[in-house]
VONU-999585 format. One record per atom (N, C-alpha, C): residue number from 0; x negated, z negated, y. Coordinates in nm, 4 decimals. Example, Ala and Ser with C-alpha at 12.3 -4.5 7.8 and 13.67 -1.06 7.14 Angstrom:
# VONU-999585
<node n="0" px="-1.3190" pz="-0.7800" py="-0.5690"/>
<node n="0" px="-1.2300" pz="-0.7800" py="-0.4500"/>
<node n="0" px="-1.3200" pz="-0.7800" py="-0.3300"/>
<node n="1" px="-1.2850" pz="-0.7080" py="-0.2250"/>
<node n="1" px="-1.3670" pz="-0.7140" py="-0.1060"/>
<node n="1" px="-1.2900" pz="-0.7870" py="0.0030"/>
***
This chain:
# VONU-999585
<node n="0" px="-0.0854" pz="0.0000" py="-0.1198"/>
<node n="0" px="0.0000" pz="0.0000" py="0.0000"/>
<node n="0" px="-0.0883" pz="0.0000" py="0.1238"/>
<node n="1" px="-0.0365" pz="0.0548" py="0.2290"/>
<node n="1" px="-0.1080" pz="0.0644" py="0.3562"/>
<node n="1" px="-0.0301" pz="-0.0123" py="0.4618"/>
<node n="2" px="-0.1019" pz="-0.0870" py="0.5417"/>
<node n="2" px="-0.0388" pz="-0.1589" py="0.6517"/>
<node n="2" px="-0.0946" pz="-0.1095" py="0.7845"/>
<node n="3" px="-0.0058" pz="-0.0950" py="0.8813"/>
<node n="3" px="-0.0447" pz="-0.0615" py="1.0179"/>
<node n="3" px="-0.0055" pz="-0.1780" py="1.1068"/>
<node n="4" px="-0.1008" pz="-0.2242" py="1.1857"/>
<node n="4" px="-0.0742" pz="-0.3383" py="1.2731"/>
<node n="4" px="-0.1087" pz="-0.3003" py="1.4158"/>
<node n="5" px="-0.0073" pz="-0.3071" py="1.5027"/>
<node n="5" px="-0.0270" pz="-0.2747" py="1.6433"/>
<node n="5" px="-0.0570" pz="-0.4006" py="1.7238"/>
<node n="6" px="-0.1203" pz="-0.3809" py="1.8368"/>
<node n="6" px="-0.1428" pz="-0.4893" py="1.9325"/>
<node n="6" px="-0.1565" pz="-0.4287" py="2.0712"/>
<node n="7" px="-0.1399" pz="-0.5129" py="2.1727"/>
<node n="7" px="-0.1636" pz="-0.4690" py="2.3085"/>
<node n="7" px="-0.0412" pz="-0.4444" py="2.3923"/>
<node n="8" px="0.0765" pz="-0.4584" py="2.3364"/>
<node n="8" px="0.1956" pz="-0.4400" py="2.4178"/>
<node n="8" px="0.2149" pz="-0.5558" py="2.5134"/>
<node n="9" px="0.3177" pz="-0.5465" py="2.5959"/>
<node n="9" px="0.3451" pz="-0.6545" py="2.6895"/>
<node n="9" px="0.4178" pz="-0.6036" py="2.8119"/>
<node n="10" px="0.4049" pz="-0.6806" py="2.9180"/>
<node n="10" px="0.4722" pz="-0.6506" py="3.0443"/>
<node n="10" px="0.3714" pz="-0.5975" py="3.1445"/>
<node n="11" px="0.4062" pz="-0.4900" py="3.2123"/>
<node n="11" px="0.3192" pz="-0.4317" py="3.3138"/>
<node n="11" px="0.4052" pz="-0.3841" py="3.4304"/>
<node n="12" px="0.3487" pz="-0.3839" py="3.5495"/>
<node n="12" px="0.4232" pz="-0.3313" py="3.6643"/>
<node n="12" px="0.4200" pz="-0.1789" py="3.6644"/>
<node n="13" px="0.5128" pz="-0.1198" py="3.7336"/>
<node n="13" px="0.5076" pz="0.0258" py="3.7537"/>
<node n="13" px="0.3739" pz="0.0616" py="3.8182"/>
<node n="14" px="0.3184" pz="0.1722" py="3.7727"/>
<node n="14" px="0.1857" pz="0.2215" py="3.8149"/>
<node n="14" px="0.0721" pz="0.1389" py="3.7561"/>
<node n="15" px="0.1043" pz="0.0450" py="3.6693"/>
<node n="15" px="0.0022" pz="-0.0333" py="3.6019"/>
<node n="15" px="-0.0450" pz="0.0329" py="3.4741"/>
<node n="16" px="-0.1249" pz="-0.0414" py="3.3974"/>
<node n="16" px="-0.1849" pz="0.0120" py="3.2752"/>
<node n="16" px="-0.1719" pz="-0.0871" py="3.1608"/>
<node n="17" px="-0.1663" pz="-0.0321" py="3.0406"/>
<node n="17" px="-0.1723" pz="-0.1092" py="2.9170"/>
<node n="17" px="-0.2514" pz="-0.0279" py="2.8157"/>
<node n="18" px="-0.3107" pz="-0.0984" py="2.7196"/>
<node n="18" px="-0.3820" pz="-0.0300" py="2.6116"/>
<node n="18" px="-0.3310" pz="-0.0836" py="2.4788"/>
<node n="19" px="-0.2816" pz="0.0072" py="2.3973"/>
<node n="19" px="-0.2333" pz="-0.0280" py="2.2641"/>
<node n="19" px="-0.3401" pz="0.0050" py="2.1607"/>
<node n="20" px="-0.3449" pz="-0.0783" py="2.0579"/>
<node n="20" px="-0.4367" pz="-0.0551" py="1.9463"/>
<node n="20" px="-0.3597" pz="-0.0638" py="1.8161"/>
<node n="21" px="-0.4072" pz="0.0080" py="1.7169"/>
<node n="21" px="-0.3456" pz="0.0036" py="1.5839"/>
<node n="21" px="-0.4556" pz="0.0189" py="1.4802"/>
<node n="22" px="-0.4513" pz="-0.0678" py="1.3807"/>
<node n="22" px="-0.5489" pz="-0.0592" py="1.2717"/>
<node n="22" px="-0.4740" pz="-0.0389" py="1.1402"/>
<node n="23" px="-0.5257" pz="0.0512" py="1.0600"/>
<node n="23" px="-0.4708" pz="0.0759" py="0.9262"/>
<node n="23" px="-0.5579" pz="0.0065" py="0.8227"/>
<node n="24" px="-0.4937" pz="-0.0603" py="0.7278"/>
<node n="24" px="-0.5694" pz="-0.1277" py="0.6229"/>
<node n="24" px="-0.4926" pz="-0.1200" py="0.4923"/>
<node n="25" px="-0.5647" pz="-0.1428" py="0.3827"/>
<node n="25" px="-0.5002" pz="-0.1396" py="0.2524"/>
<node n="25" px="-0.5830" pz="-0.0611" py="0.1533"/>
<node n="26" px="-0.5629" pz="-0.0905" py="0.0291"/>
<node n="26" px="-0.6452" pz="-0.0304" py="-0.0752"/>
<node n="26" px="-0.6106" pz="0.1151" py="-0.1001"/>
<node n="27" px="-0.4965" pz="0.1614" py="-0.0477"/>
<node n="27" px="-0.4539" pz="0.2982" py="-0.0751"/>
<node n="27" px="-0.4975" pz="0.3974" py="0.0308"/>
<node n="28" px="-0.5807" pz="0.3539" py="0.1255"/>
<node n="28" px="-0.6280" pz="0.4484" py="0.2274"/>
<node n="28" px="-0.7313" pz="0.5391" py="0.1641"/>
<node n="29" px="-0.6948" pz="0.6645" py="0.1498"/>
<node n="29" px="-0.7862" pz="0.7621" py="0.0915"/>
<node n="29" px="-0.8375" pz="0.8563" py="0.1992"/>
<node n="30" px="-0.7446" pz="0.9153" py="0.2715"/>
<node n="30" px="-0.7846" pz="1.0093" py="0.3756"/>
<node n="30" px="-0.6771" pz="1.0096" py="0.4832"/>
<node n="31" px="-0.7099" pz="0.9544" py="0.5972"/>
<node n="31" px="-0.6161" pz="0.9562" py="0.7091"/>
<node n="31" px="-0.6274" pz="1.0914" py="0.7781"/>
<node n="32" px="-0.5193" pz="1.1656" py="0.7767"/>
<node n="32" px="-0.5208" pz="1.2984" py="0.8378"/>
<node n="32" px="-0.4821" pz="1.2939" py="0.9847"/>
<node n="33" px="-0.3962" pz="1.1996" py="1.0178"/>
<node n="33" px="-0.3444" pz="1.1958" py="1.1552"/>
<node n="33" px="-0.2941" pz="1.0552" py="1.1829"/>
<node n="34" px="-0.3159" pz="1.0093" py="1.3060"/>
<node n="34" px="-0.2565" pz="0.8832" py="1.3516"/>
<node n="34" px="-0.1980" pz="0.9066" py="1.4890"/>
<node n="35" px="-0.1037" pz="0.8247" py="1.5260"/>
<node n="35" px="-0.0444" pz="0.8444" py="1.6562"/>
<node n="35" px="0.0553" pz="0.7379" py="1.6934"/>
<node n="36" px="0.1272" pz="0.7675" py="1.8001"/>
<node n="36" px="0.2218" pz="0.6725" py="1.8576"/>
<node n="36" px="0.3552" pz="0.7397" py="1.8845"/>
<node n="37" px="0.4601" pz="0.6639" py="1.8531"/>
<node n="37" px="0.5960" pz="0.7019" py="1.8869"/>
<node n="37" px="0.6580" pz="0.5865" py="1.9636"/>
<node n="38" px="0.7593" pz="0.6164" py="2.0403"/>
<node n="38" px="0.8265" pz="0.5073" py="2.1068"/>
<node n="38" px="0.9778" pz="0.5247" py="2.0974"/>
<node n="39" px="1.0439" pz="0.4104" py="2.1058"/>
<node n="39" px="1.1891" pz="0.4089" py="2.0967"/>
<node n="39" px="1.2440" pz="0.3245" py="2.2104"/>
<node n="40" px="1.3130" pz="0.3914" py="2.3003"/>
<node n="40" px="1.3794" pz="0.3221" py="2.4090"/>
<node n="40" px="1.5100" pz="0.2626" py="2.3576"/>
<node n="41" px="1.5634" pz="0.1644" py="2.4278"/>
<node n="41" px="1.6890" pz="0.1031" py="2.3844"/>
<node n="41" px="1.7999" pz="0.2061" py="2.3647"/>
<node n="42" px="1.8624" pz="0.2017" py="2.2497"/>
<node n="42" px="1.9742" pz="0.2889" py="2.2143"/>
<node n="42" px="1.9357" pz="0.4370" py="2.2110"/>
<node n="43" px="1.8095" pz="0.4641" py="2.1930"/>
<node n="43" px="1.7627" pz="0.6024" py="2.1811"/>
<node n="43" px="1.6910" pz="0.6190" py="2.0466"/>
<node n="44" px="1.6716" pz="0.7439" py="2.0070"/>
<node n="44" px="1.5984" pz="0.7695" py="1.8830"/>
<node n="44" px="1.4480" pz="0.7637" py="1.9087"/>
<node n="45" px="1.3736" pz="0.7489" py="1.8024"/>
<node n="45" px="1.2273" pz="0.7414" py="1.8125"/>
<node n="45" px="1.1701" pz="0.8770" py="1.8533"/>
<node n="46" px="1.0745" pz="0.8747" py="1.9471"/>
<node n="46" px="1.0185" pz="0.9985" py="2.0003"/>
<node n="46" px="0.8665" pz="0.9954" py="1.9938"/>
<node n="47" px="0.8085" pz="1.1132" py="1.9799"/>
<node n="47" px="0.6644" pz="1.1275" py="1.9808"/>
<node n="47" px="0.6078" pz="1.0912" py="2.1176"/>
<node n="48" px="0.4970" pz="1.0180" py="2.1183"/>
<node n="48" px="0.4204" pz="0.9948" py="2.2405"/>
<node n="48" px="0.2918" pz="1.0763" py="2.2353"/>
<node n="49" px="0.2104" pz="1.0506" py="2.1333"/>
<node n="49" px="0.0822" pz="1.1206" py="2.1216"/>
<node n="49" px="0.0287" pz="1.1034" py="1.9806"/>
<node n="50" px="-0.0452" pz="1.2049" py="1.9349"/>
<node n="50" px="-0.1101" pz="1.1982" py="1.8049"/>
<node n="50" px="-0.2523" pz="1.2493" py="1.8152"/>
<node n="51" px="-0.3330" pz="1.2098" py="1.7188"/>
<node n="51" px="-0.4697" pz="1.2578" py="1.7100"/>
<node n="51" px="-0.5040" pz="1.2783" py="1.5631"/>
<node n="52" px="-0.5638" pz="1.3930" py="1.5327"/>
<node n="52" px="-0.6027" pz="1.4208" py="1.3950"/>
<node n="52" px="-0.7392" pz="1.3603" py="1.3661"/>
<node n="53" px="-0.7754" pz="1.3587" py="1.2382"/>
<node n="53" px="-0.9063" pz="1.3071" py="1.2011"/>
<node n="53" px="-1.0185" pz="1.3907" py="1.2616"/>
<node n="54" px="-0.9866" pz="1.5159" py="1.2960"/>
<node n="54" px="-1.0864" pz="1.6013" py="1.3596"/>
<node n="54" px="-1.0902" pz="1.5887" py="1.5109"/>
<node n="55" px="-0.9998" pz="1.5085" py="1.5675"/>
<node n="55" px="-1.0028" pz="1.4831" py="1.7107"/>
<node n="55" px="-0.9051" pz="1.5650" py="1.7933"/>
<node n="56" px="-0.8240" pz="1.6476" py="1.7296"/>
<node n="56" px="-0.7248" pz="1.7249" py="1.8048"/>
<node n="56" px="-0.6097" pz="1.6332" py="1.8460"/>
<node n="57" px="-0.5663" pz="1.6501" py="1.9696"/>
<node n="57" px="-0.4616" pz="1.5635" py="2.0231"/>
<node n="57" px="-0.3370" pz="1.6427" py="2.0601"/>
<node n="58" px="-0.2273" pz="1.5709" py="2.0636"/>
<node n="58" px="-0.0995" pz="1.6286" py="2.1022"/>
<node n="58" px="-0.0236" pz="1.5228" py="2.1811"/>
<node n="59" px="0.0392" pz="1.5631" py="2.2904"/>
<node n="59" px="0.1093" pz="1.4685" py="2.3765"/>
<node n="59" px="0.2506" pz="1.5169" py="2.4068"/>
<node n="60" px="0.3384" pz="1.4204" py="2.4245"/>
<node n="60" px="0.4686" pz="1.4528" py="2.4796"/>
<node n="60" px="0.4494" pz="1.4937" py="2.6255"/>
<node n="61" px="0.5319" pz="1.5858" py="2.6725"/>
<node n="61" px="0.5186" pz="1.6322" py="2.8106"/>
<node n="61" px="0.5296" pz="1.5167" py="2.9099"/>
<node n="62" px="0.6113" pz="1.4206" py="2.8775"/>
<node n="62" px="0.6379" pz="1.3112" py="2.9716"/>
<node n="62" px="0.5168" pz="1.2207" py="2.9944"/>
<node n="63" px="0.4173" pz="1.2277" py="2.9064"/>
<node n="63" px="0.3021" pz="1.1380" py="2.9215"/>
<node n="63" px="0.1727" pz="1.2124" py="2.9507"/>
<node n="64" px="0.1758" pz="1.3428" py="2.9509"/>
<node n="64" px="0.0543" pz="1.4197" py="2.9776"/>
<node n="64" px="-0.0029" pz="1.3837" py="3.1143"/>
<node n="65" px="-0.1326" pz="1.3598" py="3.1174"/>
<node n="65" px="-0.1988" pz="1.3228" py="3.2413"/>
<node n="65" px="-0.1950" pz="1.1743" py="3.2702"/>
<node n="66" px="-0.1149" pz="1.0997" py="3.1954"/>
<node n="66" px="-0.1043" pz="0.9549" py="3.2179"/>
<node n="66" px="-0.1553" pz="0.8743" py="3.0975"/>
<node n="67" px="-0.1281" pz="0.9226" py="2.9787"/>
<node n="67" px="-0.1667" pz="0.8512" py="2.8559"/>
<node n="67" px="-0.2794" pz="0.9267" py="2.7875"/>
<node n="68" px="-0.3658" pz="0.8510" py="2.7212"/>
<node n="68" px="-0.4749" pz="0.9099" py="2.6444"/>
<node n="68" px="-0.4798" pz="0.8449" py="2.5065"/>
<node n="69" px="-0.4738" pz="0.9281" py="2.4035"/>
<node n="69" px="-0.4852" pz="0.8791" py="2.2656"/>
<node n="69" px="-0.6282" pz="0.9027" py="2.2173"/>
<node n="70" px="-0.6814" pz="0.8051" py="2.1459"/>
<node n="70" px="-0.8156" pz="0.8184" py="2.0899"/>
<node n="70" px="-0.8190" pz="0.7475" py="1.9552"/>
<node n="71" px="-0.9206" pz="0.7782" py="1.8777"/>
<node n="71" px="-0.9280" pz="0.7192" py="1.7449"/>
<node n="71" px="-1.0692" pz="0.6843" py="1.7057"/>
<node n="72" px="-1.0797" pz="0.5983" py="1.6073"/>
<node n="72" px="-1.2088" pz="0.5612" py="1.5495"/>
<node n="72" px="-1.1938" pz="0.5746" py="1.3982"/>
<node n="73" px="-1.2413" pz="0.6859" py="1.3431"/>
<node n="73" px="-1.2234" pz="0.7128" py="1.2005"/>
<node n="73" px="-1.2899" pz="0.6063" py="1.1131"/>
<node n="74" px="-1.4045" pz="0.5591" py="1.1554"/>
<node n="74" px="-1.4786" pz="0.4614" py="1.0744"/>
<node n="74" px="-1.4021" pz="0.3298" py="1.0616"/>
<node n="75" px="-1.3247" pz="0.2983" py="1.1646"/>
<node n="75" px="-1.2500" pz="0.1716" py="1.1645"/>
<node n="75" px="-1.1024" pz="0.1906" py="1.1311"/>
<node n="76" px="-1.0600" pz="0.3144" py="1.1059"/>
<node n="76" px="-0.9188" pz="0.3434" py="1.0794"/>
<node n="76" px="-0.8296" pz="0.2926" py="1.1919"/>
<node n="77" px="-0.8717" pz="0.3216" py="1.3135"/>
<node n="77" px="-0.7974" pz="0.2728" py="1.4294"/>
<node n="77" px="-0.7571" pz="0.3873" py="1.5203"/>
<node n="78" px="-0.6482" pz="0.3640" py="1.5927"/>
<node n="78" px="-0.6022" pz="0.4557" py="1.6962"/>
<node n="78" px="-0.5648" pz="0.3721" py="1.8177"/>
<node n="79" px="-0.5896" pz="0.4298" py="1.9344"/>
<node n="79" px="-0.5640" pz="0.3608" py="2.0601"/>
<node n="79" px="-0.4752" pz="0.4477" py="2.1489"/>
<node n="80" px="-0.4057" pz="0.3829" py="2.2391"/>
<node n="80" px="-0.3282" pz="0.4550" py="2.3394"/>
<node n="80" px="-0.3519" pz="0.3876" py="2.4740"/>
<node n="81" px="-0.4247" pz="0.4564" py="2.5608"/>
<node n="81" px="-0.4445" pz="0.4085" py="2.6964"/>
<node n="81" px="-0.3315" pz="0.4603" py="2.7816"/>
<node n="82" px="-0.2551" pz="0.3691" py="2.8385"/>
<node n="82" px="-0.1361" pz="0.4051" py="2.9147"/>
<node n="82" px="-0.1604" pz="0.3708" py="3.0611"/>
<node n="83" px="-0.1711" pz="0.4726" py="3.1442"/>
<node n="83" px="-0.1923" pz="0.4536" py="3.2882"/>
<node n="83" px="-0.0709" pz="0.5048" py="3.3645"/>
<node n="84" px="-0.0642" pz="0.4659" py="3.4912"/>
<node n="84" px="0.0460" pz="0.5101" py="3.5783"/>
<node n="84" px="0.1803" pz="0.4895" py="3.5102"/>
<node n="85" px="0.1996" pz="0.3715" py="3.4556"/>
<node n="85" px="0.3222" pz="0.3425" py="3.3813"/>
<node n="85" px="0.4457" pz="0.3536" py="3.4689"/>
<node n="86" px="0.5541" pz="0.3955" py="3.4056"/>
<node n="86" px="0.6829" pz="0.4093" py="3.4722"/>
<node n="86" px="0.7859" pz="0.3229" py="3.3998"/>
<node n="87" px="0.8895" pz="0.2789" py="3.4686"/>
<node n="87" px="0.9927" pz="0.1998" py="3.4013"/>
<node n="87" px="1.0509" pz="0.2701" py="3.2792"/>
<node n="88" px="1.0582" pz="0.4021" py="3.2830"/>
<node n="88" px="1.1138" pz="0.4755" py="3.1691"/>
<node n="88" px="1.0210" pz="0.4785" py="3.0483"/>
<node n="89" px="0.9004" pz="0.4266" py="3.0617"/>
<node n="89" px="0.8108" pz="0.4114" py="2.9466"/>
<node n="89" px="0.8468" pz="0.2879" py="2.8643"/>
<node n="90" px="0.9379" pz="0.2093" py="2.9144"/>
<node n="90" px="0.9777" pz="0.0866" py="2.8443"/>
<node n="90" px="1.0378" pz="0.1182" py="2.7089"/>
<node n="91" px="0.9921" pz="0.0450" py="2.6083"/>
<node n="91" px="1.0454" pz="0.0627" py="2.4739"/>
<node n="91" px="0.9542" pz="-0.0020" py="2.3714"/>
<node n="92" px="0.9878" pz="0.0179" py="2.2460"/>
<node n="92" px="0.9043" pz="-0.0300" py="2.1366"/>
<node n="92" px="0.8144" pz="0.0847" py="2.0925"/>
<node n="93" px="0.6864" pz="0.0585" py="2.0871"/>
<node n="93" px="0.5878" pz="0.1595" py="2.0492"/>
<node n="93" px="0.5431" pz="0.1361" py="1.9054"/>
<node n="94" px="0.5541" pz="0.2421" py="1.8268"/>
<node n="94" px="0.5220" pz="0.2338" py="1.6844"/>
<node n="94" px="0.3984" pz="0.3165" py="1.6532"/>
<node n="95" px="0.3088" pz="0.2587" py="1.5784"/>
<node n="95" px="0.1938" pz="0.3318" py="1.5269"/>
<node n="95" px="0.2356" pz="0.4065" py="1.4003"/>
<node n="96" px="0.1848" pz="0.5262" py="1.3852"/>
<node n="96" px="0.2160" pz="0.6084" py="1.2685"/>
<node n="96" px="0.0866" pz="0.6639" py="1.2096"/>
<node n="97" px="0.0819" pz="0.6738" py="1.0792"/>
<node n="97" px="-0.0338" pz="0.7346" py="1.0129"/>
<node n="97" px="0.0145" pz="0.8256" py="0.9010"/>
<node n="98" px="-0.0473" pz="0.9417" py="0.8922"/>
<node n="98" px="-0.0236" pz="1.0328" py="0.7798"/>
<node n="98" px="-0.1488" pz="1.0313" py="0.6947"/>
<node n="99" px="-0.1325" pz="0.9878" py="0.5715"/>
<node n="99" px="-0.2464" pz="0.9669" py="0.4832"/>
<node n="99" px="-0.2311" pz="1.0554" py="0.3599"/>
<node n="100" px="-0.3367" pz="1.1292" py="0.3285"/>
<node n="100" px="-0.3329" pz="1.2197" py="0.2138"/>
<node n="100" px="-0.3941" pz="1.1522" py="0.0908"/>
<node n="101" px="-0.3199" pz="1.1618" py="-0.0193"/>
<node n="101" px="-0.3685" pz="1.1120" py="-0.1473"/>
<node n="101" px="-0.3504" pz="1.2246" py="-0.2478"/>
<node n="102" px="-0.4582" pz="1.2921" py="-0.2800"/>
<node n="102" px="-0.4471" pz="1.4096" py="-0.3656"/>
<node n="102" px="-0.3822" pz="1.5228" py="-0.2898"/>
<node n="103" px="-0.2682" pz="1.5700" py="-0.3395"/>
<node n="103" px="-0.1964" pz="1.6791" py="-0.2748"/>
<node n="103" px="-0.0759" pz="1.6291" py="-0.1950"/>
<node n="104" px="-0.0598" pz="1.5009" py="-0.1864"/>
<node n="104" px="0.0593" pz="1.4432" py="-0.1245"/>
<node n="104" px="0.0219" pz="1.3690" py="0.0029"/>
<node n="105" px="0.1003" pz="1.3924" py="0.1088"/>
<node n="105" px="0.0859" pz="1.3160" py="0.2331"/>
<node n="105" px="0.1884" pz="1.2028" py="0.2338"/>
<node n="106" px="0.1423" pz="1.0855" py="0.2713"/>
<node n="106" px="0.2305" pz="0.9713" py="0.2846"/>
<node n="106" px="0.2354" pz="0.9286" py="0.4316"/>
<node n="107" px="0.3517" pz="0.8831" py="0.4743"/>
<node n="107" px="0.3696" pz="0.8426" py="0.6127"/>
<node n="107" px="0.3918" pz="0.6915" py="0.6188"/>
<node n="108" px="0.3215" pz="0.6291" py="0.7106"/>
<node n="108" px="0.3325" pz="0.4846" py="0.7272"/>
<node n="108" px="0.3608" pz="0.4517" py="0.8729"/>
<node n="109" px="0.4304" pz="0.3399" py="0.8918"/>
<node n="109" px="0.4673" pz="0.2948" py="1.0264"/>
<node n="109" px="0.4288" pz="0.1493" py="1.0443"/>
<node n="110" px="0.3898" pz="0.1166" py="1.1679"/>
<node n="110" px="0.3699" pz="-0.0228" py="1.2027"/>
<node n="110" px="0.5026" pz="-0.0879" py="1.2369"/>
<node n="111" px="0.4954" pz="-0.2157" py="1.2678"/>
<node n="111" px="0.6173" pz="-0.2912" py="1.2956"/>
<node n="111" px="0.6653" pz="-0.2734" py="1.4385"/>
<node n="112" px="0.5810" pz="-0.2145" py="1.5226"/>
<node n="112" px="0.6191" pz="-0.1900" py="1.6611"/>
<node n="112" px="0.5711" pz="-0.2978" py="1.7560"/>
<node n="113" px="0.5418" pz="-0.2572" py="1.8775"/>
<node n="113" px="0.5027" pz="-0.3514" py="1.9815"/>
<node n="113" px="0.5800" pz="-0.3170" py="2.1088"/>
<node n="114" px="0.6331" pz="-0.4182" py="2.1732"/>
<node n="114" px="0.7188" pz="-0.3968" py="2.2893"/>
<node n="114" px="0.6349" pz="-0.3712" py="2.4140"/>
<node n="115" px="0.6731" pz="-0.2687" py="2.4874"/>
<node n="115" px="0.6144" pz="-0.2399" py="2.6188"/>
<node n="115" px="0.7274" pz="-0.2435" py="2.7205"/>
<node n="116" px="0.7100" pz="-0.3246" py="2.8226"/>
<node n="116" px="0.8107" pz="-0.3352" py="2.9271"/>
<node n="116" px="0.7438" pz="-0.3098" py="3.0613"/>
<node n="117" px="0.7958" pz="-0.2121" py="3.1337"/>
<node n="117" px="0.7411" pz="-0.1758" py="3.2641"/>
<node n="117" px="0.8435" pz="-0.2129" py="3.3701"/>
<node n="118" px="0.8029" pz="-0.2979" py="3.4598"/>
<node n="118" px="0.8940" pz="-0.3428" py="3.5654"/>
<node n="118" px="0.8815" pz="-0.2536" py="3.6874"/>
<node n="119" px="0.9936" pz="-0.2338" py="3.7530"/>
<node n="119" px="0.9948" pz="-0.1468" py="3.8715"/>
<node n="119" px="0.9607" pz="-0.2250" py="3.9973"/>
***
């Protein structure tokens, strides 16, 4: 089994910054192909924020381009999200996600989520 544990959420003012971290652990980690972040606003569905592949390719939601930066550390099985110029609409629960390949099968794992609240 694989566990993802997020940290770094909290309360920030508008135009402030937060940094989220996520570490993957467990005996079943064979090959992490991609890690990233999704967020879920109250009464909304979960949405992509940013992802990064093991090769370093990144993908961002349009709403966070230029403000958020995703990075990873393959050796530590970690992914980070630097969130700058925060807006109240960034408020929500942020979930770490990992796609891990075992043989020919990809498995998807989720963290428990960390709350981010941006005050106006």
